[in-house]
N, CA, C and O atoms as a MOPAC input file, in Angstrom:
PM7 MOZYME 1SCF
protein

 N    -18.60600 1   -70.63000 1    19.76300 1
 C    -18.56300 1   -69.68600 1    19.79700 1
 C    -17.93700 1   -69.22200 1    18.68600 1
 O    -16.81200 1   -69.59900 1    18.35800 1
 N    -18.75300 1   -68.22500 1    17.92700 1
 C    -17.37300 1   -67.88800 1    16.54800 1
 C    -16.29900 1   -66.89200 1    16.62400 1
 O    -16.44400 1   -65.76200 1    17.09200 1
 N    -15.18700 1   -67.38400 1    16.12700 1
 C    -14.15000 1   -66.35500 1    16.16000 1
 C    -14.43900 1   -65.03900 1    15.77400 1
 O    -15.26400 1   -64.87200 1    14.87500 1
 N    -13.85200 1   -63.99500 1    16.34900 1
 C    -13.93700 1   -62.50000 1    16.49000 1
 C    -12.70000 1   -61.73100 1    15.71200 1
 O    -11.55400 1   -61.95500 1    16.10000 1
 N    -12.87200 1   -61.05600 1    14.89200 1
 C    -11.78900 1   -60.30300 1    14.96000 1
 C    -11.86000 1   -59.17800 1    13.94200 1
 O    -12.76600 1   -59.24100 1    13.11000 1
 N    -10.90200 1   -58.02100 1    13.90300 1
 C    -10.88400 1   -56.88900 1    13.32800 1
 C    -10.40400 1   -56.61200 1    12.31100 1
 O     -9.30500 1   -56.22200 1    12.70300 1
 N    -10.38500 1   -56.47900 1    10.90400 1
 C     -9.35900 1   -56.47000 1     9.39100 1
 C    -10.15700 1   -55.31800 1     8.77600 1
 O    -11.30800 1   -55.44000 1     8.35700 1
 N     -9.50900 1   -54.29700 1     8.76200 1
 C    -10.07100 1   -53.03000 1     7.59800 1
 C    -10.92000 1   -52.22000 1     8.44300 1
 O    -11.87200 1   -51.59200 1     7.98000 1
 N    -10.63700 1   -52.21600 1     9.54700 1
 C    -11.42000 1   -51.62600 1    10.73200 1
 C    -12.98400 1   -52.11700 1    10.69300 1
 O    -13.82200 1   -51.29800 1    11.06700 1
 N    -13.35200 1   -53.21100 1    10.32700 1
 C    -14.48100 1   -53.99200 1    10.24300 1
 C    -14.28400 1   -54.89900 1    11.39700 1
 O    -13.18100 1   -55.08000 1    11.91200 1
 N    -15.50000 1   -55.52500 1    11.83500 1
 C    -15.56000 1   -56.88600 1    12.86600 1
 C    -16.01300 1   -57.83300 1    11.70400 1
 O    -16.86000 1   -57.60800 1    10.84000 1
 N    -15.26600 1   -58.91200 1    11.88700 1
 C    -15.46000 1   -60.18000 1    11.18500 1
 C    -16.02400 1   -61.05900 1    12.46600 1
 O    -15.76600 1   -60.89800 1    13.65900 1
 N    -16.61100 1   -61.73400 1    12.03300 1
 C    -16.79000 1   -63.68100 1    12.90400 1
 C    -16.75300 1   -64.72900 1    11.85900 1
 O    -17.21200 1   -64.67300 1    10.71800 1
 N    -16.09200 1   -65.74900 1    12.48400 1
 C    -15.56600 1   -66.75100 1    11.64600 1
 C    -16.49600 1   -68.05100 1    12.67600 1
 O    -16.57600 1   -68.21700 1    13.89300 1
 N    -16.94100 1   -68.60600 1    11.78600 1
 C    -17.17300 1   -69.97600 1    12.63800 1
 C    -16.27600 1   -70.89400 1    12.30000 1
 O    -15.84000 1   -71.20900 1    11.19300 1
 N    -15.92100 1   -71.50200 1    13.93000 1
 C    -15.10500 1   -72.08200 1    13.89800 1
 C    -14.98400 1   -73.62700 1    14.69500 1
 O    -14.57200 1   -73.54300 1    15.85200 1
 N    -15.25900 1   -74.83500 1    14.26300 1
 C    -15.42600 1   -76.23900 1    14.83900 1
 C    -14.62600 1   -76.60500 1    16.10300 1
 O    -13.44400 1   -76.26100 1    16.14200 1
 N    -15.20300 1   -77.31700 1    17.20800 1
 C    -14.44500 1   -77.27100 1    18.39300 1
 C    -14.52800 1   -79.03200 1    18.30900 1
 O    -15.21300 1   -79.61700 1    17.47100 1
 N    -13.85500 1   -79.58300 1    19.14400 1
 C    -13.66600 1   -81.00000 1    19.62200 1
 C    -14.30600 1   -80.81900 1    21.46700 1
 O    -15.06100 1   -81.61100 1    22.03100 1
 N    -13.70700 1   -79.54600 1    22.05900 1
 C    -13.94000 1   -79.57500 1    23.40100 1
 C    -14.91800 1   -77.95800 1    24.31600 1
 O    -14.33100 1   -76.87600 1    24.34700 1
 N    -15.96100 1   -78.06400 1    24.77400 1
 C    -16.52000 1   -76.95100 1    24.96300 1
 C    -16.20200 1   -77.19700 1    26.38000 1
 O    -15.95000 1   -78.28700 1    26.89500 1
 N    -16.26100 1   -75.67800 1    27.11700 1
 C    -15.50300 1   -75.55400 1    28.49800 1
 C    -16.64100 1   -74.01200 1    29.08500 1
 O    -17.10600 1   -73.17900 1    28.30700 1
 N    -16.80000 1   -74.01800 1    30.27200 1
 C    -17.41600 1   -72.70300 1    30.85600 1
 C    -16.79800 1   -71.61400 1    31.41500 1
 O    -17.43600 1   -70.56400 1    31.49400 1
 N    -15.61700 1   -71.67800 1    31.83700 1
 C    -14.61100 1   -70.76900 1    32.39300 1
 C    -13.21800 1   -71.02200 1    31.85300 1
 O    -12.73000 1   -72.09600 1    31.50200 1
 N    -12.51300 1   -69.44400 1    31.86300 1
 C    -11.47600 1   -68.97800 1    31.53100 1
 C    -10.10100 1   -69.78700 1    31.91800 1
 O     -9.07900 1   -69.65400 1    31.24500 1
 N    -10.18800 1   -70.75000 1    33.21900 1
 C     -9.22400 1   -71.56500 1    33.64500 1
 C     -8.96600 1   -72.70900 1    32.69300 1
 O     -7.91200 1   -72.94500 1    32.10300 1
 N    -10.46700 1   -73.59800 1    32.62600 1
 C    -10.54900 1   -74.86400 1    31.64200 1
 C    -10.19200 1   -74.24200 1    30.03200 1
 O     -9.68600 1   -75.04400 1    29.24700 1
 N    -10.39400 1   -73.16000 1    29.66700 1
 C     -9.95200 1   -72.86300 1    28.19800 1
 C     -8.48800 1   -72.68800 1    28.31300 1
 O     -7.78100 1   -73.09900 1    27.39300 1
 N     -8.00000 1   -72.16300 1    29.26900 1
 C     -6.45900 1   -72.09900 1    29.04800 1
 C     -5.59900 1   -72.77300 1    28.92500 1
 O     -4.54300 1   -72.59800 1    28.31700 1
 N     -6.26400 1   -74.30400 1    29.95300 1
 C     -5.62500 1   -74.99000 1    30.37700 1
 C     -5.76900 1   -76.00100 1    29.02000 1
 O     -4.83800 1   -76.78300 1    28.82400 1
 N     -6.91900 1   -76.00200 1    28.07900 1
 C     -6.92300 1   -76.45300 1    27.01000 1
 C     -6.00800 1   -76.41300 1    26.12100 1
 O     -5.48900 1   -77.37300 1    25.55100 1
 N     -5.81200 1   -75.40600 1    25.99900 1
 C     -4.94100 1   -74.56000 1    25.19400 1
 C     -3.19300 1   -74.68800 1    25.36500 1
 O     -2.34900 1   -74.52200 1    24.48400 1
 N     -2.95300 1   -75.10200 1    27.06800 1
 C     -1.76600 1   -75.21900 1    27.17000 1
 C     -1.46100 1   -76.66100 1    26.77800 1
 O     -0.34700 1   -76.95500 1    26.34300 1
 N     -2.46800 1   -77.60300 1    26.92900 1
 C     -2.36300 1   -78.77900 1    26.62200 1
 C     -2.32900 1   -79.17500 1    24.99600 1
 O     -2.30400 1   -80.34500 1    24.61400 1
 N     -2.33000 1   -77.88100 1    23.99300 1
 C     -2.23200 1   -78.32600 1    22.90200 1
 C     -3.42200 1   -78.79400 1    22.41700 1
 O     -3.29700 1   -79.69900 1    21.59200 1
 N     -4.96400 1   -78.32500 1    22.77700 1
 C     -5.63000 1   -78.70800 1    22.24900 1
 C     -6.34300 1   -77.86700 1    21.30300 1
 O     -7.44700 1   -78.14900 1    20.83700 1
 N     -5.51600 1   -76.58500 1    20.97500 1
 C     -6.04600 1   -75.90600 1    19.72400 1
 C     -5.66100 1   -74.34600 1    20.00700 1
 O     -4.85500 1   -74.27600 1    20.93500 1
 N     -5.89100 1   -73.51700 1    19.65100 1
 C     -6.27700 1   -71.65600 1    19.92400 1
 C     -7.15100 1   -71.65800 1    20.46300 1
 O     -7.99100 1   -72.54700 1    20.31600 1
 N     -7.35300 1   -70.21700 1    21.66700 1
 C     -8.30700 1   -69.78500 1    22.24400 1
 C     -8.17500 1   -68.13800 1    21.97500 1
 O     -7.19500 1   -67.48400 1    21.61700 1
 N     -9.10000 1   -67.85800 1    22.18700 1
 C     -9.64200 1   -66.52600 1    22.12800 1
 C    -10.05900 1   -65.90400 1    23.15400 1
 O    -11.25800 1   -65.91000 1    23.43300 1
 N     -9.00900 1   -65.15700 1    24.01300 1
 C     -9.32200 1   -64.50100 1    25.55700 1
 C     -8.67100 1   -63.33900 1    25.85300 1
 O     -7.64700 1   -63.01800 1    25.25000 1
 N     -9.18800 1   -62.63000 1    26.77600 1
 C     -8.81400 1   -61.40300 1    27.28300 1
 C     -7.21600 1   -61.39900 1    27.39900 1
 O     -6.60600 1   -62.44900 1    27.59900 1
 N     -6.79600 1   -60.59700 1    27.31100 1
 C     -5.18400 1   -60.60200 1    27.67500 1
 C     -4.67500 1   -60.72000 1    29.06500 1
 O     -3.79900 1   -61.40300 1    29.59600 1
 N     -5.66600 1   -59.67200 1    29.54600 1
 C     -5.25000 1   -60.19400 1    31.40400 1
 C     -5.38900 1   -61.38400 1    31.85100 1
 O     -4.84400 1   -61.63200 1    32.92600 1
 N     -6.04000 1   -62.29800 1    31.26100 1
 C     -6.16500 1   -63.88900 1    31.57300 1
 C     -5.05900 1   -64.29200 1    31.36100 1
 O     -4.89900 1   -65.30600 1    32.04100 1
 N     -3.94000 1   -63.99800 1    30.62300 1
 C     -3.06500 1   -64.72800 1    29.87600 1
 C     -1.53600 1   -64.26600 1    30.22700 1
 O     -0.58500 1   -65.04100 1    30.33100 1
 N     -1.49500 1   -62.93700 1    30.37800 1
 C     -0.18500 1   -61.96400 1    29.94800 1
 C      0.59900 1   -62.58100 1    30.46800 1
 O      1.67500 1   -62.61900 1    29.87000 1
 N      0.50000 1   -63.48500 1    31.99200 1
 C      1.80500 1   -63.76400 1    32.41800 1
 C      2.19500 1   -65.30600 1    31.63000 1
 O      3.33500 1   -65.76600 1    31.69500 1
 N      1.17000 1   -65.94600 1    30.95600 1
 C      1.58000 1   -67.10200 1    30.00500 1
 C      2.26300 1   -66.38900 1    28.71600 1
 O      2.91300 1   -67.09300 1    27.94300 1
 N      2.11100 1   -64.88900 1    28.45800 1
 C      2.72800 1   -65.01200 1    27.02700 1
 C      4.09300 1   -64.76800 1    27.73100 1
 O      5.09500 1   -65.39700 1    27.39100 1
 N      4.10600 1   -63.66600 1    28.90500 1
 C      5.37900 1   -63.16200 1    28.97100 1
 C      6.68900 1   -64.34600 1    29.36000 1
 O      7.90100 1   -64.26900 1    29.15900 1
 N      5.92000 1   -65.34200 1    29.94200 1
 C      6.47000 1   -66.70100 1    30.24000 1
 C      7.21200 1   -67.22200 1    29.20700 1
 O      8.31400 1   -67.71100 1    29.45800 1
 N      6.55700 1   -67.17900 1    27.49100 1
 C      6.63300 1   -68.21300 1    26.69200 1
 C      6.04800 1   -69.38800 1    26.67700 1
 O      6.30900 1   -70.18800 1    25.77800 1
 N      5.21400 1   -69.66200 1    27.61600 1
 C      4.09900 1   -70.56400 1    27.55200 1
 C      3.36600 1   -70.80600 1    26.41000 1
 O      3.51800 1   -71.72000 1    25.59900 1
 N      2.49300 1   -69.83800 1    26.41100 1
 C      1.81100 1   -69.23900 1    25.49000 1
 C      2.32800 1   -68.06200 1    24.20400 1
 O      3.00300 1   -67.10900 1    24.59100 1
 N      2.00500 1   -68.16200 1    22.76100 1
 C      2.45500 1   -67.28300 1    21.68000 1
 C      0.98600 1   -66.54500 1    21.19500 1
 O     -0.07400 1   -67.17000 1    21.19800 1
 N      1.06800 1   -65.51400 1    20.89500 1
 C      0.41800 1   -64.79600 1    20.20100 1
 C      0.67100 1   -65.20100 1    18.61100 1
 O      1.68700 1   -64.86000 1    18.00500 1
 N     -0.62100 1   -66.13700 1    17.91000 1
 C     -0.51900 1   -66.17300 1    16.28700 1
 C     -0.67500 1   -65.34000 1    15.71800 1
 O      0.11000 1   -64.89600 1    14.88000 1
 N     -1.86100 1   -64.84000 1    16.04800 1
 C     -2.63000 1   -63.75700 1    14.90100 1
 C     -2.86500 1   -62.35000 1    15.59700 1
 O     -4.02600 1   -61.98800 1    15.78300 1
 N     -1.83900 1   -61.57000 1    15.97700 1
 C     -1.83700 1   -60.38100 1    16.39600 1
 C     -2.25700 1   -59.15700 1    15.60500 1
 O     -2.21300 1   -58.05300 1    16.14700 1
 N     -2.64600 1   -59.29100 1    14.39700 1
 C     -3.01800 1   -58.61400 1    13.24500 1
 C     -4.76800 1   -58.67600 1    13.31700 1
 O     -5.52700 1   -57.72900 1    13.11100 1
 N     -5.10700 1   -59.96200 1    13.64100 1
 C     -6.53900 1   -60.21200 1    13.80600 1
 C     -7.07500 1   -60.33800 1    15.13200 1
 O     -7.69400 1   -61.35900 1    15.43200 1
 N     -6.82300 1   -58.97800 1    16.33700 1
 C     -7.59800 1   -59.51600 1    17.28800 1
 C     -8.55900 1   -58.94000 1    17.34900 1
 O     -8.56600 1   -57.89000 1    16.70600 1
 N     -9.75000 1   -59.28200 1    18.07300 1
 C    -11.22000 1   -59.03100 1    18.38800 1
 C    -11.09900 1   -57.55200 1    19.02700 1
 O    -10.10000 1   -57.19800 1    19.65200 1
 N    -12.03600 1   -56.86200 1    18.84200 1
 C    -12.47700 1   -55.66600 1    19.74200 1
 C    -12.28300 1   -55.86300 1    21.04700 1
 O    -12.53700 1   -57.02000 1    21.38200 1
 N    -11.78100 1   -54.87800 1    22.25400 1
 C    -11.90500 1   -54.69800 1    23.44700 1
 C    -13.52500 1   -55.32700 1    24.06100 1
 O    -14.53200 1   -55.09300 1    23.39200 1
 N    -13.62300 1   -56.14500 1    25.41300 1
 C    -14.84400 1   -55.98100 1    25.64200 1
 C    -14.97300 1   -54.94900 1    26.44400 1
 O    -14.18300 1   -54.05900 1    26.76000 1
 N    -16.32200 1   -55.22400 1    26.80900 1
 C    -17.04900 1   -53.91900 1    27.68700 1
 C    -16.67000 1   -54.70400 1    29.40500 1
 O    -16.55100 1   -55.89100 1    29.70800 1
 N    -16.56400 1   -53.41200 1    30.27100 1
 C    -16.64600 1   -53.98200 1    31.68600 1
 C    -17.89800 1   -53.16000 1    31.89200 1
 O    -18.24000 1   -52.05100 1    31.48200 1
 N    -18.67100 1   -54.39200 1    32.93700 1
 C    -19.42200 1   -53.37000 1    33.85800 1
 C    -19.90400 1   -53.63400 1    35.52500 1
 O    -19.59900 1   -54.57700 1    36.25500 1
 N    -20.41600 1   -52.92300 1    35.70000 1
 C    -20.64400 1   -52.99200 1    37.06900 1
 C    -22.02100 1   -53.47500 1    37.31400 1
 O    -22.74800 1   -53.03500 1    36.42400 1
 N    -22.56400 1   -54.08100 1    38.02000 1
 C    -23.45000 1   -54.93700 1    38.18100 1
 C    -24.16700 1   -54.71900 1    39.83100 1
 O    -23.98000 1   -55.55800 1    40.71200 1
 N    -24.78000 1   -53.78400 1    39.99200 1
 C    -25.45800 1   -53.63800 1    41.66900 1
 C    -26.59000 1   -53.08300 1    41.65100 1
 O    -26.90100 1   -52.41200 1    40.66600 1
 N    -27.52200 1   -53.24200 1    42.79900 1
 C    -28.67800 1   -52.98500 1    42.92000 1
 C    -29.26800 1   -51.79900 1    42.72700 1
 O    -28.67800 1   -50.87400 1    43.28600 1
 N    -30.33800 1   -51.47400 1    42.06000 1
 C    -30.91900 1   -50.18500 1    41.90300 1
 C    -31.56100 1   -49.65900 1    42.99500 1
 O    -32.26200 1   -50.28300 1    43.79200 1
 N    -31.33500 1   -48.65600 1    43.00400 1
 C    -31.41300 1   -47.50300 1    44.22500 1
 C    -32.08000 1   -46.25700 1    43.93000 1
 O    -31.60100 1   -45.61000 1    42.99900 1
 N    -32.65000 1   -45.99000 1    44.27000 1
 C    -33.22200 1   -44.06700 1    43.92500 1
 C    -32.08600 1   -43.32200 1    43.67500 1
 O    -31.84100 1   -42.79000 1    42.59200 1
 N    -31.21000 1   -43.26400 1    44.91000 1
 C    -29.89100 1   -42.83200 1    44.39400 1
 C    -28.72600 1   -43.81900 1    44.61200 1
 O    -28.94800 1   -44.76200 1    45.37100 1
 N    -27.50000 1   -43.71600 1    44.03200 1
 C    -26.34000 1   -44.76500 1    43.98900 1
 C    -25.36900 1   -43.92600 1    45.48300 1
 O    -24.86400 1   -42.80800 1    45.57800 1
 N    -25.43600 1   -44.89300 1    46.29000 1
 C    -24.57200 1   -44.83800 1    47.65100 1
 C    -23.43800 1   -44.16500 1    47.14900 1
 O    -23.00000 1   -44.62200 1    46.09400 1
 N    -22.71600 1   -42.97100 1    47.74600 1
 C    -21.55300 1   -42.45200 1    47.44900 1
 C    -20.19800 1   -43.58500 1    47.89700 1
 O    -19.11600 1   -43.73700 1    47.33000 1
 N    -20.53000 1   -43.99500 1    48.63200 1
 C    -19.42600 1   -45.46900 1    48.94800 1
 C    -19.34000 1   -46.13700 1    47.45100 1
 O    -18.26900 1   -46.35100 1    46.88300 1
 N    -20.39900 1   -46.38000 1    46.99800 1
 C    -20.29500 1   -47.29300 1    45.55200 1
 C    -19.86600 1   -46.40500 1    44.39200 1
 O    -19.20000 1   -47.04400 1    43.57700 1
 N    -20.06100 1   -45.00400 1    44.03700 1
 C    -19.35500 1   -43.81400 1    43.45300 1
 C    -18.02700 1   -44.16300 1    43.54700 1
 O    -17.35600 1   -44.67500 1    42.65000 1
 N    -17.56200 1   -43.78700 1    44.98300 1
 C    -16.51600 1   -43.57900 1    45.00500 1
 C    -15.48900 1   -45.22600 1    44.77800 1
 O    -14.29300 1   -45.15300 1    44.49600 1
 N    -16.00500 1   -46.21800 1    44.90800 1
 C    -15.63000 1   -47.46300 1    44.83900 1
 C    -15.42900 1   -47.70200 1    43.31000 1
 O    -14.54800 1   -48.50400 1    43.00200 1
 N    -16.03700 1   -47.18700 1    42.46600 1
 C    -16.12600 1   -47.70600 1    40.83100 1
 C    -14.99200 1   -46.73900 1    39.98600 1
 O    -14.24900 1   -47.05300 1    39.05600 1
 N    -15.14600 1   -45.59400 1    40.60700 1
 C    -14.19800 1   -44.51800 1    40.37500 1
 C    -12.67200 1   -44.74400 1    40.71000 1
 O    -11.73500 1   -44.20600 1    40.12000 1
 N    -12.58200 1   -45.69600 1    41.83300 1
 C    -11.38600 1   -46.24700 1    42.50100 1
 C    -10.51000 1   -47.27300 1    41.61100 1
 O     -9.31900 1   -47.33900 1    41.30500 1
 N    -11.72200 1   -48.07900 1    41.32600 1
 C    -11.39800 1   -49.37400 1    40.44100 1
 C    -10.99800 1   -48.99800 1    38.78500 1
 O    -10.10000 1   -49.58700 1    38.18400 1
 N    -11.79000 1   -47.97400 1    38.21800 1
 C    -11.65800 1   -47.69700 1    37.11400 1
 C    -10.30100 1   -47.38900 1    36.94900 1
 O     -9.69200 1   -47.88100 1    35.99900 1
 N     -9.74400 1   -46.64100 1    37.74600 1
 C     -8.12800 1   -46.10200 1    37.59700 1
 C     -6.95300 1   -47.10300 1    37.95700 1
 O     -5.76000 1   -46.89800 1    37.73100 1
 N     -7.60200 1   -48.42300 1    38.66400 1
 C     -6.91900 1   -49.29200 1    39.27300 1
 C     -6.83100 1   -50.11600 1    37.92100 1
 O     -5.71700 1   -50.20400 1    37.40400 1
 N     -7.79600 1   -50.65900 1    37.37100 1
 C     -8.02700 1   -51.12000 1    36.19100 1
 C     -7.37400 1   -50.67400 1    34.84000 1
 O     -6.97300 1   -51.50700 1    34.02600 1
 N     -7.29700 1   -49.50600 1    34.66500 1
 C     -6.98300 1   -48.85100 1    33.41200 1
 C     -5.82600 1   -49.22700 1    32.85000 1
 O     -5.79200 1   -49.47300 1    31.64500 1
 N     -4.46700 1   -49.34900 1    33.81100 1
 C     -3.51600 1   -50.00500 1    33.14900 1
 C     -3.34800 1   -51.26100 1    32.29600 1
 O     -2.56700 1   -51.58000 1    31.39900 1
 N     -4.19100 1   -51.74700 1    32.80000 1
 C     -4.67700 1   -53.39200 1    32.35700 1
 C     -5.42900 1   -53.98000 1    31.28500 1
 O     -5.29900 1   -55.08000 1    30.74800 1
 N     -6.37100 1   -52.89400 1    31.03600 1
 C     -7.10300 1   -52.73500 1    30.00100 1
 C     -6.49900 1   -52.16300 1    28.25800 1
 O     -5.88300 1   -51.12100 1    28.03700 1
 N     -6.92800 1   -53.24200 1    27.20100 1
 C     -6.27400 1   -52.17100 1    26.22700 1
 C     -7.40500 1   -51.14600 1    25.74800 1
 O     -7.12000 1   -50.22600 1    24.98200 1

């Protein structure tokens, strides 16, 4: 995957060669902790590692745009009130943790 970052208000991508390919965040983080290179991952996945000093942010001025979050649910003619309430509750719950 290319490295994405924002500079001067524009989104840029940079092809970066890699020696390891993983398919989940836990493995990605483990590779970084093992010293295998830099990672670009959502902040909430590594906040505790940044707070503890196990990882450091090396390019804070070259962050990627925030990722969108989506709810996926079966299509119905009308969305259940229970589902709408859950989505509203979850949005309030998650907002402080998203940049």
